[in-house]
N, C-alpha and C positions, 0 to 999 in steps of 0.2 A: 217434135219428139226427138229425143237423143238417139243417135245411131247406136245400133246394137253391136255386140261382139261379132266379128266376121271370121271366116275360116283363116287359119294361119297363112301368112304371105309366104312367097317362095323363100325369102331370106329375112331374117330379123333386121339386118342392115337396111334392106329396102324399106321395111316398115318404119324404121326410125327416120329415114330420109323423108318420109311423108309426114310423120308425126311432128318432128321438131320444128319445121318452119311454121306449121299451124300453131303450135304451142307458143313459140316465141312471140308471134304476132298477137295471139289471143291474150297473153299475159298483160299486154299494155292496156287492155280494157277489161280487167278482171271482173267478172260478175260479183255483185255484192254478196250473194250467198256463198260463193267460193272463198271470198276474202274472209267472211265470218268464220268459215270452217277452218281456214288456216290459223286464225287467231285462237280458236278453240284447241286446235292441235298443239300450238305452242303452250298454252296455259296448262293443258292436261299433261303433256310430256314433261314440262318443268316440274309440276307437282309430283308426278310419279318419280322423277329423278331425285327430288328432294327427299322423299320417303326412302327410296332404295339406297341412296348414298349414306344414309344414317345407320344402316344395318351394320353388324359387326365386321363381316368380311370386307365389304366395300370400304369401311373406315380404315382397315389395315392396308388395303390395296392403295387407297389414296395417300396414306403416309409413305408407302414405298415409292409411289410416283413422285411425290413432293421432294424426295431426296435427290432425284436425278433430273426432274423435269418441272421444277417450279416455274411459274410464269404469271402472266397478267390476267388469265381467264378466271372469272368468278364462277363458282358452281353453286347450284341451288342448295341453300340451307346448311352448308358446311364451311369450315374455316379455310381449307386448302385452296390455293390458287395455283393453277397449273399452266404449262405451255399449251399451245393449241393442239398439239399432237395427243398428249395424254388427256386433255380436256374433252376432246371429241369422243374418245373411248369412254371416259368417265360418265359423260351425259347419257350415252346409250346404255352402259352397264346399269346405271341407277334407274333409268326409265323402265327397263324390263325386269328389274329385280323382283318386284312384287306381282308381276304379271297383270298389272292394272292399266297398261298403256293401250293405245289405239290399235286398230288393225283393219284389214280389208279382206272380207271373206273370199272375194274373187281371186285374190292373190295368195290366199292361204298364208298370210304373213303380215308384217308390219312395215309398210312403206315409209311411214312418217318418222319413225324413231331415228334412223341413221341420218335422215335429211336434217331434222332439227338439231341433232348432235353435231353434225359437221358445220352447220351454219352458226350455232351457238359459239363454237370455238373461234369463229371469224370476228365476232363482234367486239372483242377487246381492242382491235385495231381498225377494222373496217367501220365506216360510218354511213350505212344505208338508211334510208327512211323506212318507216314501218311498211309502207306500201311496197317498197323494193324487197323488203324481207318476206312479205307475204307472197309476192310474185316468185321469188326464188324458192320458197317452200313449196308452192304449188308446182313449179317446174319440176323439182325433184320428185314430188309425190306422183305426178302423172307418169313420169318415165318409169319409176320403180314399180308402180302399180301394174302397168301394162306388161312389163317384162316379168313380173311375178306371176301374172296370169298366164303368160305364154310358157315360161320355163318351169315345167312341172318336175320337181326333184325326184330322184330315184329312191326306192325303199332303203332305209338305213341312213339317209341324209337328213340334215336339219336345214330348214329354209333360211334361217336368220343370217347366215354368213355368206349368202350368195348374192342374189340380185339387188339387195338393199344398197350395195355400193354404187350401182348405176344411178340411183336417185340422188345419192349424196354428191356424186361427181357433177351431175347436171345442175344441181342446186348451187354448188359453189361457183361453177362457171357463170351462172346467171347473176349471182350476187355481185361478182366483180365485173359485170358488164360485158361478159363474153358472148359471142355469137352462137347460134344454134349449131353451126359447123364445129365450133370448139367444144360444145357440149357433146356432140356426136363422137368427136375424137377422144374426149375424156371417158366416155362410156366404153369405147373400144379399148382404151388403155387399161381400165379397170378389169375388163374381161380377160386380159392376158394373164392375170394373176389372181383370179378368184380362188378362195379356199374351198376345200371339199369338207364341209362341216357335217358332223355326225349327230344322229339322234341318240346314240348310246348314252350320253350324259343325262338326258331326260329320263330314260328308262331306269337309270341307276340313281337318280336324284342328285347328280353331280352338278353343282351350280357354276362350274367353269363354262358351261354353255352360255351363261349370261354375257360372256365376252364376245359372242358371235356378232351381235349388232354393232358393238364397238369397233370390231375389225372392219365391218362394212363402212362405218362412218370414216374411219382412218383411211381406208383404201380409196374411197371416193374423193376425199380431200387431197390425197397425194396425187391421184390421177389428174384432178383439176389443176393442181400446181404444176405438174409436168407439162400439160398442154399450154398453160400460160407462159411457161419458161421456154417454149418452143421445141419440146421433145417431139420426135417423129413417132407417130402412132400408126398401127396397121388398120386395114379395113377388113371386116369379116371376122374379127376376133370373137364377137358375141355368138356368131353362128358356130365357130370352132368350139367354143365352150359348150354350147348346147349339144353338139355332136359327140364330144369326147366325154365330158363329165356327166352328162345326162343321158347317155346312150341307153336306149331301152325304155325310157320314160315317155309316156304319151304327151305330145305337145298340147298345151292348152290353147284357148282362143286368143286372138289378137283383137284388142279394142281399138277401133278406128278413131281418128281425130274427131273432135266435136263433142265428146262425152267427158264430163268432169268426174273422174273416179273418186276424187277426194270427197265428193258429196255422198258417196256410198260407203264411206268409212264408218266403222262402228266405234262407239264410246262405251267404256266399261264402268258400270256402277260398283263392281266387286273386284277384289284383288285376287284374281285367279284366271286361268285360261278360259276362253269364252264358253267352252263346252260345259263348264261347271255352273254357269250363270242360271240356267233354266231350273235345275234342281234346287239351287240355293234360293231362287226367287219363290219357288213353290213352298219350301220350308218356312221362309219368312211369312208367306201368306197364311200358313196354318198357325204359326205363332200368333199372328195378329187376330186370328179367330178365337184365341183362348187356349190353344194346345199347350199343355204343361210338359216341357221336355223330359223332366225327371220321371214322368209317369209313362213314358213310351215303352211298349213291350215288343213291338216289331215294326220294321220299316221295309218298304219295297219301292224301288225307283225304276221306272221304265223310261227309256230315252231313245233317241234316234241312234242307229248303229254306229255312226262315226264317232260319237262321244265315247262309247265304250272302247272303240279301237284305240283312241289316243289317251284315254283317262281311266283305265281300268286298275290303276294302282290301289292296292289295299294295305292298310296299316302303314302308311307312309312314315318313314323315319327322318326325312329331311323336308325342308320347306318347299324345295322345287318339286319333289315327288308329290307333296300334298297339293300343290297348285295344279297338278295334273291328276287328281284323284277325285272322282265323282263322289265316292263314299265320304271322304273327308269334307268336301265342300258342303254337302247336305248336312252332315253331322255338326260342322262348325256353325252353320247358319241356325240350326235348331238349338244348339247348346249355348251359343254366345250371342245370338241375335243379330249378327252381322257377318260379313266376310271381308273385313278390312285387312291391311297389312299386319295388324297386331295379332290376328288369328294364326299367323304363320310364324310367330316368334314366341320364345319362352317368356312367361310361363303358360300362356293361353294355348300354345301348341300341344301341351301335354295335359290339358284339362281332363279330369277323369270322366266327366259326363260326356264330353265330346268323344273320347276314345271308346266309351261303352256303346254309344250310338253308332259310331263308325263300324264297330264289329257286328252290330245287329243288322245293319242295312244290307239288303240284297239288291243287286243292280242287274237289269235285264235289257238288252237291246230289243227294240220293238219297231220293226219296219212297217208294220200294218198301222200302228197308231200314229206313226210319223212318216208318211209316204213321200217319195220323190225328193228326199233331201230336206224335208220340213224339219225345223228345229223346235224342240220343246221338251217337256218332261211331265210325267204323271207320277205323283208321289202319294203313296197309301201308307197310313200309319195306324196302328192299333194302340190305344191308350185309354185307360179307365173304362174299359168295356165298350168303347166306341170306335168305329172306323172313321178316320179322318182321310179326306181325299182332296187333292188339288191338281188340276190339269193346267200346266203353265205353257202359254204360247210365247210370243215375242216378249222381250224384256227391254227396258230402257236402253237406248243406244243402238238398237236394231234399226234398219231402214224403215222409215215410217213411224218410228217410236223414239224420236229424238229427245234427249234430255232438255229440260228447261234451263234457262240461264242460271236460275237459282240452284238447280242440281249441280251444274258445272262448278259454280262458286263454292257450294258446300263441300264437294269432293276436294277442290283445291285447298280449302281451309283445313280439312281433315288431314290431307296428305302432307301439307307443309307445317302442320301443328300450329297454325295461325301465326307463322313467322312474320314479323312486321315488315322486313325488307321484301319478302316475297309478296306480301299483300300490297305493298306500295307499287311494286313492279306490275302486278296484275292490274291494278287501276290504270297504269299507263298503257298497258296492252289493250285494254278495253276502251279507254277514253281519249287517248292522244289522237290528234288529227293525223291522217295518213302521211302527211308530208313532214311530220316531226321525225327527229332522228331516233332510230331504234336503239335500245339499250338493254343491258343486263341488270339484274338486281344489284343494289349497292348497300 
């Protein structure tokens, strides 16, 4: 049985000094299930980035970057090639643009995105094998996931710009053959300059928030470079960060060595924050039973309280606000029959039926129906003189409800718009022998 989370250690530095030697050794004999999950992480993150980078604002942002930081790094599904610095930010920006990327509930965030983004930017010049790439990805994921679980952010902060840099730093050190001591130093280096990222953009639907994970990827990469160059780093900076920036926030658990947190990561079937998935799945289930959306007269959604806390936005005017709107997610699933990136872009974003249903829907937190942090949704609809009702529990991608390989491939094809270069790259990710040289799409 895997070790369970233990009480927080006296210092985070002490905990890392126990974690990293175990992790560096365990990576040399990576369990097959962990390696498969790393491959899935790369496929899914690249597909999400391919979709996100094709949106209007990222396209203009890429053009700005190309004017000052063109380089050799290929990005998924777009023409621009950037230098490693801008490419790492671009990958993370694109991956989270549609809110369809991976995450880890224990960490309340996305450990994998900045790790993949930082490593992606290395592959134009580094020549690791696929196995070394998976090992580096897992190294970063396990570090970021544990620190994400431990470092509970304060109210008003956003998680994406904080502890993700720790994972990116550890991953880049591992990719270049660095020791666990160097990884520890890179984590401390990143901790000396972590940003204080805010939740306010999410509340206002301002998508500048999508740069947060890009900053984590960039900072982790720079910290790893500094250590490789011989810069002196302090000890205890992670604990200083926790004491100063997170003062007043309750510390979370520390997960002891021996447990692979990447195996507990979730996969998203829909392009929206995880809290929207349960209501959307309930809506699609009722459509499958024959419910006609244009005949709907009233809707009521009951969900676990945390979902309402984060996703109570009504009549969202921007894509980001809609990605955090329970009412929009249910209405889009009912009106459009899916919750893909297209639902958050013009013209589908303004679909009249979608907007009518969103205005009709009432949303209620229900701790009794979903006790003890249980996630799910209860959707009740009146249409054509009939009451339709669906209770949705776990959805695909939750622990114990893993997507099939066909599900993963179908999402990859949808998000990449069946791009030939991306499809060929995915075949290599899935089928190359571990000792083959890792590559980017061409």
